[in-house]
TIVO-2410 file (N, C-alpha, C; in nm, 3 decimals):
# residues 130
REC num residu      c1      c2      c3 atome chaine
REC   1      M  -0.459   0.532   1.236     N      A
REC   1      M  -0.529   0.509   1.361    CA      A
REC   1      M  -0.461   0.396   1.438     C      A
REC   2      Y  -0.418   0.292   1.366     N      A
REC   2      Y  -0.357   0.177   1.432    CA      A
REC   2      Y  -0.238   0.219   1.518     C      A
REC   3      S  -0.147   0.299   1.459     N      A
REC   3      S  -0.026   0.334   1.533    CA      A
REC   3      S  -0.053   0.432   1.646     C      A
REC   4      I  -0.165   0.503   1.642     N      A
REC   4      I  -0.201   0.595   1.750    CA      A
REC   4      I  -0.261   0.516   1.866     C      A
REC   5      A  -0.355   0.429   1.835     N      A
REC   5      A  -0.424   0.353   1.940    CA      A
REC   5      A  -0.337   0.243   1.998     C      A
REC   6      I  -0.268   0.172   1.912     N      A
REC   6      I  -0.183   0.061   1.957    CA      A
REC   6      I  -0.047   0.079   1.891     C      A
REC   7      P   0.051   0.123   1.966     N      A
REC   7      P   0.184   0.139   1.904    CA      A
REC   7      P   0.232   0.006   1.847     C      A
REC   8      P   0.303   0.011   1.735     N      A
REC   8      P   0.349  -0.114   1.674    CA      A
REC   8      P   0.450  -0.184   1.765     C      A
REC   9      F   0.446  -0.317   1.762     N      A
REC   9      F   0.551  -0.393   1.829    CA      A
REC   9      F   0.678  -0.360   1.752     C      A
REC  10      E   0.788  -0.353   1.815     N      A
REC  10      E   0.915  -0.323   1.750    CA      A
REC  10      E   0.907  -0.193   1.668     C      A
REC  11      P   0.886  -0.078   1.734     N      A
REC  11      P   0.866   0.048   1.661    CA      A
REC  11      P   0.984   0.087   1.572     C      A
REC  12      K   1.107   0.061   1.614     N      A
REC  12      K   1.223   0.097   1.532    CA      A
REC  12      K   1.224   0.017   1.402     C      A
REC  13      E   1.195  -0.112   1.413     N      A
REC  13      E   1.193  -0.196   1.294    CA      A
REC  13      E   1.080  -0.158   1.200     C      A
REC  14      K   0.963  -0.128   1.259     N      A
REC  14      K   0.848  -0.088   1.178    CA      A
REC  14      K   0.879   0.043   1.105     C      A
REC  15      A   0.938   0.139   1.177     N      A
REC  15      A   0.975   0.267   1.115    CA      A
REC  15      A   1.074   0.243   1.003     C      A
REC  16      Q   1.170   0.154   1.024     N      A
REC  16      Q   1.270   0.125   0.921    CA      A
REC  16      Q   1.204   0.061   0.799     C      A
REC  17      R   1.109  -0.028   0.821     N      A
REC  17      R   1.037  -0.091   0.708    CA      A
REC  17      R   0.960   0.013   0.628     C      A
REC  18      I   0.900   0.109   0.698     N      A
REC  18      I   0.826   0.214   0.628    CA      A
REC  18      I   0.921   0.297   0.543     C      A
REC  19      V   1.035   0.336   0.600     N      A
REC  19      V   1.133   0.414   0.526    CA      A
REC  19      V   1.188   0.334   0.408     C      A
REC  20      N   1.211   0.205   0.429     N      A
REC  20      N   1.258   0.121   0.319    CA      A
REC  20      N   1.156   0.116   0.206     C      A
REC  21      Q   1.028   0.109   0.241     N      A
REC  21      Q   0.924   0.109   0.138    CA      A
REC  21      Q   0.921   0.242   0.063     C      A
REC  22      I   0.934   0.351   0.137     N      A
REC  22      I   0.938   0.483   0.074    CA      A
REC  22      I   1.057   0.492  -0.022     C      A
REC  23      E   1.170   0.439   0.021     N      A
REC  23      E   1.289   0.440  -0.064    CA      A
REC  23      E   1.266   0.358  -0.191     C      A
REC  24      R   1.208   0.240  -0.177     N      A
REC  24      R   1.178   0.157  -0.295    CA      A
REC  24      R   1.083   0.229  -0.389     C      A
REC  25      D   0.979   0.292  -0.332     N      A
REC  25      D   0.883   0.367  -0.414    CA      A
REC  25      D   0.950   0.484  -0.486     C      A
REC  26      Y   1.039   0.554  -0.414     N      A
REC  26      Y   1.111   0.666  -0.474    CA      A
REC  26      Y   1.198   0.619  -0.590     C      A
REC  27      K   1.270   0.510  -0.570     N      A
REC  27      K   1.355   0.457  -0.676    CA      A
REC  27      K   1.273   0.413  -0.797     C      A
REC  28      E   1.158   0.352  -0.769     N      A
REC  28      E   1.069   0.311  -0.878    CA      A
REC  28      E   1.015   0.433  -0.953     C      A
REC  29      L   0.979   0.537  -0.879     N      A
REC  29      L   0.931   0.660  -0.941    CA      A
REC  29      L   1.038   0.722  -1.030     C      A
REC  30      T   1.161   0.732  -0.978     N      A
REC  30      T   1.267   0.795  -1.059    CA      A
REC  30      T   1.299   0.710  -1.182     C      A
REC  31      K   1.295   0.580  -1.168     N      A
REC  31      K   1.319   0.493  -1.284    CA      A
REC  31      K   1.208   0.511  -1.388     C      A
REC  32      S   1.084   0.517  -1.341     N      A
REC  32      S   0.971   0.536  -1.432    CA      A
REC  32      S   0.979   0.672  -1.501     C      A
REC  33      M   1.016   0.776  -1.426     N      A
REC  33      M   1.031   0.909  -1.486    CA      A
REC  33      M   1.143   0.910  -1.589     C      A
REC  34      Y   1.252   0.842  -1.560     N      A
REC  34      Y   1.364   0.831  -1.655    CA      A
REC  34      Y   1.315   0.767  -1.786     C      A
REC  35      E   1.243   0.656  -1.774     N      A
REC  35      E   1.191   0.588  -1.893    CA      A
REC  35      E   1.089   0.674  -1.967     C      A
REC  36      L   1.001   0.739  -1.893     N      A
REC  36      L   0.901   0.826  -1.954    CA      A
REC  36      L   0.967   0.942  -2.028     C      A
REC  37      M   1.067   1.003  -1.966     N      A
REC  37      M   1.132   1.118  -2.028    CA      A
REC  37      M   1.214   1.079  -2.150     C      A
REC  38      K   1.261   0.954  -2.157     N      A
REC  38      K   1.324   0.906  -2.281    CA      A
REC  38      K   1.223   0.911  -2.395     C      A
REC  39      L   1.101   0.867  -2.365     N      A
REC  39      L   0.994   0.871  -2.466    CA      A
REC  39      L   0.956   1.014  -2.501     C      A
REC  40      V   0.951   1.099  -2.399     N      A
REC  40      V   0.918   1.240  -2.422    CA      A
REC  40      V   1.021   1.304  -2.515     C      A
REC  41      R   1.149   1.279  -2.488     N      A
REC  41      R   1.253   1.337  -2.574    CA      A
REC  41      R   1.242   1.284  -2.717     C      A
REC  42      R   1.208   1.158  -2.730     N      A
REC  42      R   1.198   1.096  -2.862    CA      A
REC  42      R   1.078   1.149  -2.940     C      A
REC  43      H   0.967   1.179  -2.870     N      A
REC  43      H   0.843   1.219  -2.937    CA      A
REC  43      H   0.798   1.360  -2.897     C      A
REC  44      R   0.893   1.444  -2.862     N      A
REC  44      R   0.865   1.577  -2.808    CA      A
REC  44      R   0.765   1.655  -2.893     C      A
REC  45      N   0.793   1.670  -3.021     N      A
REC  45      N   0.708   1.754  -3.107    CA      A
REC  45      N   0.566   1.697  -3.118     C      A
REC  46      M   0.555   1.568  -3.129     N      A
REC  46      M   0.423   1.505  -3.137    CA      A
REC  46      M   0.344   1.531  -3.008     C      A
REC  47      I   0.410   1.521  -2.893     N      A
REC  47      I   0.344   1.545  -2.765    CA      A
REC  47      I   0.297   1.690  -2.755     C      A
REC  48      I   0.384   1.782  -2.794     N      A
REC  48      I   0.349   1.925  -2.789    CA      A
REC  48      I   0.228   1.953  -2.877     C      A
REC  49      D   0.229   1.897  -2.996     N      A
REC  49      D   0.115   1.918  -3.088    CA      A
REC  49      D  -0.012   1.852  -3.036     C      A
REC  50      A   0.000   1.729  -2.990     N      A
REC  50      A  -0.117   1.654  -2.946    CA      A
REC  50      A  -0.183   1.718  -2.823     C      A
REC  51      L  -0.102   1.770  -2.732     N      A
REC  51      L  -0.156   1.829  -2.609    CA      A
REC  51      L  -0.175   1.979  -2.619     C      A
REC  52      D  -0.134   2.037  -2.733     N      A
REC  52      D  -0.148   2.180  -2.756    CA      A
REC  52      D  -0.090   2.260  -2.638     C      A
REC  53      L   0.036   2.230  -2.605     N      A
REC  53      L   0.102   2.291  -2.491    CA      A
REC  53      L   0.138   2.436  -2.518     C      A
REC  54      D   0.127   2.519  -2.414     N      A
REC  54      D   0.171   2.658  -2.427    CA      A
REC  54      D   0.321   2.665  -2.397     C      A
REC  55      E   0.379   2.786  -2.409     N      A
REC  55      E   0.524   2.801  -2.392    CA      A
REC  55      E   0.572   2.756  -2.255     C      A
REC  56      T   0.498   2.789  -2.150     N      A
REC  56      T   0.537   2.750  -2.015    CA      A
REC  56      T   0.534   2.599  -2.001     C      A
REC  57      Q   0.431   2.535  -2.053     N      A
REC  57      Q   0.421   2.390  -2.044    CA      A
REC  57      Q   0.532   2.322  -2.124     C      A
REC  58      I   0.569   2.378  -2.237     N      A
REC  58      I   0.679   2.323  -2.316    CA      A
REC  58      I   0.810   2.335  -2.239     C      A
REC  59      L   0.829   2.450  -2.174     N      A
REC  59      L   0.949   2.470  -2.093    CA      A
REC  59      L   0.956   2.368  -1.980     C      A
REC  60      L   0.841   2.343  -1.917     N      A
REC  60      L   0.836   2.242  -1.810    CA      A
REC  60      L   0.865   2.102  -1.864     C      A
REC  61      L   0.807   2.070  -1.975     N      A
REC  61      L   0.830   1.939  -2.036    CA      A
REC  61      L   0.978   1.920  -2.066     C      A
REC  62      D   1.039   2.022  -2.127     N      A
REC  62      D   1.181   2.015  -2.158    CA      A
REC  62      D   1.265   2.007  -2.030     C      A
REC  63      G   1.223   2.082  -1.927     N      A
REC  63      G   1.295   2.079  -1.801    CA      A
REC  63      G   1.291   1.942  -1.736     C      A
REC  64      L   1.175   1.880  -1.737     N      A
REC  64      L   1.164   1.744  -1.681    CA      A
REC  64      L   1.247   1.645  -1.762     C      A
REC  65      A   1.242   1.661  -1.894     N      A
REC  65      A   1.320   1.571  -1.979    CA      A
REC  65      A   1.469   1.585  -1.950     C      A
REC  66      T   1.513   1.707  -1.923     N      A
REC  66      T   1.654   1.730  -1.890    CA      A
REC  66      T   1.687   1.677  -1.751     C      A
REC  67      A   1.602   1.704  -1.654     N      A
REC  67      A   1.627   1.662  -1.515    CA      A
REC  67      A   1.632   1.510  -1.502     C      A
REC  68      F   1.559   1.441  -1.588     N      A
REC  68      F   1.556   1.294  -1.581    CA      A
REC  68      F   1.629   1.232  -1.701     C      A
REC  69      K   1.732   1.302  -1.748     N      A
REC  69      K   1.809   1.251  -1.860    CA      A
REC  69      K   1.893   1.130  -1.820     C      A
REC  70      N   1.928   1.125  -1.691     N      A
REC  70      N   2.005   1.012  -1.637    CA      A
REC  70      N   1.915   0.935  -1.540     C      A
REC  71      E   1.959   0.816  -1.502     N      A
REC  71      E   1.878   0.735  -1.412    CA      A
REC  71      E   1.863   0.799  -1.274     C      A
REC  72      T   1.961   0.880  -1.235     N      A
REC  72      T   1.952   0.955  -1.111    CA      A
REC  72      T   1.906   1.095  -1.145     C      A
REC  73      P   1.794   1.140  -1.091     N      A
REC  73      P   1.742   1.272  -1.130    CA      A
REC  73      P   1.835   1.385  -1.086     C      A
REC  74      D   1.839   1.489  -1.165     N      A
REC  74      D   1.916   1.609  -1.134    CA      A
REC  74      D   1.827   1.700  -1.048     C      A
REC  75      I   1.840   1.687  -0.918     N      A
REC  75      I   1.754   1.760  -0.824    CA      A
REC  75      I   1.773   1.910  -0.840     C      A
REC  76      E   1.896   1.955  -0.860     N      A
REC  76      E   1.921   2.099  -0.877    CA      A
REC  76      E   1.847   2.152  -1.000     C      A
REC  77      S   1.849   2.076  -1.107     N      A
REC  77      S   1.777   2.116  -1.227    CA      A
REC  77      S   1.627   2.122  -1.201     C      A
REC  78      L   1.576   2.024  -1.127     N      A
REC  78      L   1.434   2.023  -1.093    CA      A
REC  78      L   1.395   2.147  -1.013     C      A
REC  79      T   1.478   2.185  -0.918     N      A
REC  79      T   1.445   2.301  -0.835    CA      A
REC  79      T   1.445   2.430  -0.917     C      A
REC  80      D   1.522   2.435  -1.025     N      A
REC  80      D   1.519   2.553  -1.113    CA      A
REC  80      D   1.381   2.573  -1.175     C      A
REC  81      Y   1.307   2.464  -1.190     N      A
REC  81      Y   1.176   2.471  -1.254    CA      A
REC  81      Y   1.060   2.487  -1.155     C      A
REC  82      L   1.091   2.491  -1.026     N      A
REC  82      L   0.984   2.503  -0.926    CA      A
REC  82      L   0.896   2.627  -0.947     C      A
REC  83      P   0.951   2.744  -0.979     N      A
REC  83      P   0.861   2.859  -1.004    CA      A
REC  83      P   0.761   2.834  -1.117     C      A
REC  84      L   0.806   2.767  -1.221     N      A
REC  84      L   0.714   2.735  -1.332    CA      A
REC  84      L   0.610   2.633  -1.290     C      A
REC  85      I   0.652   2.538  -1.208     N      A
REC  85      I   0.558   2.436  -1.159    CA      A
REC  85      I   0.451   2.503  -1.075     C      A
REC  86      V   0.492   2.595  -0.989     N      A
REC  86      V   0.395   2.670  -0.906    CA      A
REC  86      V   0.301   2.749  -0.994     C      A
REC  87      E   0.354   2.812  -1.096     N      A
REC  87      E   0.271   2.889  -1.189    CA      A
REC  87      E   0.165   2.801  -1.255     C      A
REC  88      E   0.206   2.684  -1.299     N      A
REC  88      E   0.111   2.590  -1.360    CA      A
REC  88      E   0.007   2.543  -1.259     C      A
REC  89      M   0.052   2.519  -1.137     N      A
REC  89      M  -0.041   2.476  -1.033    CA      A
REC  89      M  -0.144   2.585  -1.005     C      A
REC  90      Q  -0.103   2.708  -1.005     N      A
REC  90      Q  -0.195   2.819  -0.979    CA      A
REC  90      Q  -0.299   2.831  -1.090     C      A
REC  91      K  -0.260   2.798  -1.213     N      A
REC  91      K  -0.355   2.802  -1.324    CA      A
REC  91      K  -0.472   2.706  -1.301     C      A
REC  92      N  -0.443   2.598  -1.230     N      A
REC  92      N  -0.543   2.494  -1.210    CA      A
REC  92      N  -0.598   2.492  -1.068     C      A
REC  93      E  -0.581   2.601  -0.995     N      A
REC  93      E  -0.622   2.607  -0.855    CA      A
REC  93      E  -0.771   2.575  -0.837     C      A
REC  94      K  -0.856   2.631  -0.923     N      A
REC  94      K  -1.000   2.608  -0.909    CA      A
REC  94      K  -1.034   2.460  -0.925     C      A
REC  95      K  -0.974   2.396  -1.024     N      A
REC  95      K  -0.998   2.253  -1.045    CA      A
REC  95      K  -0.952   2.171  -0.924     C      A
REC  96      R  -0.836   2.210  -0.867     N      A
REC  96      R  -0.787   2.138  -0.749    CA      A
REC  96      R  -0.880   2.158  -0.631     C      A
REC  97      Q  -0.935   2.278  -0.617     N      A
REC  97      Q  -1.028   2.304  -0.507    CA      A
REC  97      Q  -1.155   2.221  -0.524     C      A
REC  98      I  -1.205   2.214  -0.646     N      A
REC  98      I  -1.324   2.133  -0.673    CA      A
REC  98      I  -1.294   1.987  -0.641     C      A
REC  99      F  -1.177   1.938  -0.684     N      A
REC  99      F  -1.137   1.800  -0.655    CA      A
REC  99      F  -1.130   1.777  -0.504     C      A
REC 100      S  -1.066   1.870  -0.434     N      A
REC 100      S  -1.050   1.856  -0.289    CA      A
REC 100      S  -1.186   1.851  -0.220     C      A
REC 101      Q  -1.278   1.937  -0.261     N      A
REC 101      Q  -1.412   1.937  -0.202    CA      A
REC 101      Q  -1.484   1.806  -0.231     C      A
REC 102      E  -1.474   1.760  -0.355     N      A
REC 102      E  -1.541   1.635  -0.392    CA      A
REC 102      E  -1.480   1.516  -0.318     C      A
REC 103      L  -1.348   1.517  -0.305     N      A
REC 103      L  -1.283   1.410  -0.230    CA      A
REC 103      L  -1.330   1.411  -0.085     C      A
REC 104      G  -1.341   1.530  -0.026     N      A
REC 104      G  -1.391   1.542   0.111    CA      A
REC 104      G  -1.532   1.486   0.125     C      A
REC 105      K  -1.618   1.516   0.027     N      A
REC 105      K  -1.755   1.463   0.030    CA      A
REC 105      K  -1.754   1.311   0.023     C      A
REC 106      Q  -1.673   1.258  -0.070     N      A
REC 106      Q  -1.669   1.112  -0.087    CA      A
REC 106      Q  -1.612   1.043   0.037     C      A
REC 107      I  -1.510   1.103   0.098     N      A
REC 107      I  -1.455   1.047   0.222    CA      A
REC 107      I  -1.560   1.054   0.332     C      A
REC 108      G  -1.634   1.163   0.337     N      A
REC 108      G  -1.742   1.176   0.435    CA      A
REC 108      G  -1.846   1.068   0.418     C      A
REC 109      K  -1.885   1.041   0.293     N      A
REC 109      K  -1.982   0.933   0.265    CA      A
REC 109      K  -1.926   0.798   0.308     C      A
REC 110      F  -1.799   0.775   0.274     N      A
REC 110      F  -1.734   0.650   0.314    CA      A
REC 110      F  -1.735   0.635   0.466     C      A
REC 111      N  -1.694   0.742   0.535     N      A
REC 111      N  -1.690   0.738   0.682    CA      A
REC 111      N  -1.830   0.713   0.740     C      A
REC 112      S  -1.931   0.774   0.681     N      A
REC 112      S  -2.068   0.754   0.730    CA      A
REC 112      S  -2.116   0.612   0.702     C      A
REC 113      T  -2.087   0.563   0.584     N      A
REC 113      T  -2.130   0.429   0.545    CA      A
REC 113      T  -2.077   0.324   0.641     C      A
REC 114      Y  -1.953   0.340   0.682     N      A
REC 114      Y  -1.890   0.240   0.768    CA      A
REC 114      Y  -1.880   0.284   0.914     C      A
REC 115      S  -1.960   0.384   0.950     N      A
REC 115      S  -1.966   0.435   1.088    CA      A
REC 115      S  -1.830   0.481   1.141     C      A
REC 116      L  -1.745   0.525   1.054     N      A
REC 116      L  -1.613   0.572   1.096    CA      A
REC 116      L  -1.620   0.714   1.151     C      A
REC 117      V  -1.731   0.783   1.127     N      A
REC 117      V  -1.750   0.918   1.180    CA      A
REC 117      V  -1.742   0.913   1.332     C      A
REC 118      T  -1.799   0.812   1.391     N      A
REC 118      T  -1.796   0.795   1.537    CA      A
REC 118      T  -1.652   0.787   1.587     C      A
REC 119      I  -1.570   0.711   1.516     N      A
REC 119      I  -1.429   0.698   1.556    CA      A
REC 119      I  -1.358   0.833   1.541     C      A
REC 120      N  -1.385   0.902   1.430     N      A
REC 120      N  -1.323   1.033   1.410    CA      A
REC 120      N  -1.359   1.129   1.523     C      A
REC 121      H  -1.485   1.132   1.559     N      A
REC 121      H  -1.528   1.220   1.668    CA      A
REC 121      H  -1.462   1.181   1.800     C      A
REC 122      A  -1.452   1.051   1.825     N      A
REC 122      A  -1.389   1.006   1.948    CA      A
REC 122      A  -1.241   1.043   1.953     C      A
REC 123      L  -1.177   1.048   1.836     N      A
REC 123      L  -1.036   1.086   1.829    CA      A
REC 123      L  -1.018   1.238   1.828     C      A
REC 124      G  -1.128   1.311   1.822     N      A
REC 124      G  -1.120   1.456   1.820    CA      A
REC 124      G  -1.109   1.515   1.681     C      A
REC 125      I  -1.137   1.436   1.582     N      A
REC 125      I  -1.137   1.484   1.445    CA      A
REC 125      I  -1.279   1.527   1.413     C      A
REC 126      N  -1.305   1.656   1.423     N      A
REC 126      N  -1.442   1.706   1.410    CA      A
REC 126      N  -1.470   1.763   1.272     C      A
REC 127      R  -1.389   1.732   1.177     N      A
REC 127      R  -1.407   1.787   1.043    CA      A
REC 127      R  -1.535   1.730   0.981     C      A
REC 128      Q  -1.619   1.816   0.937     N      A
REC 128      Q  -1.745   1.774   0.875    CA      A
REC 128      Q  -1.732   1.778   0.724     C      A
REC 129      Y  -1.772   1.674   0.658     N      A
REC 129      Y  -1.773   1.668   0.511    CA      A
REC 129      Y  -1.917   1.675   0.466     C      A
REC 130      K  -1.942   1.762   0.372     N      A
REC 130      K  -2.079   1.778   0.320    CA      A
REC 130      K  -2.089   1.730   0.180     C      A
***
C-alpha cells in the first residue's frame, strides 16, 4: 500500500535494495538447501523409513539431493523434477485449499480487527473473507 499511495523517494535505489535483498535471500536459501541435502544424503535411508516415503517422494528426495550436491544448485536438474513436484502438489490439493481458505478467514479477521477493510474497499479490493 505504501508504494501505491506514496511512491518511494529514490525509486531506482529502493528497487535496487529490494532486488539486493531478494538476491541475499536466494543465496541464503541455496546455501541452506545445500547443507540440508548433505544431511539428507548422509541419512537417506533413515529419512525414508521415518517418513514412510513412497516411490515418487523418494525420487524427489534423491533429485533434490542431486540438484543441491554443490553450493550452486543445478537448475537444469531441478527442472527435470518439476513434473514430479506438480504430481506431489496435486496429491495435497485439498489440504492446500483448506489452508488457503483458512488463511483468507484469518486475514479477514485481521483486516476487520484493525479496520483495514475500509482501506481495502477504498483501494477497490472488494474481496470478502468469511
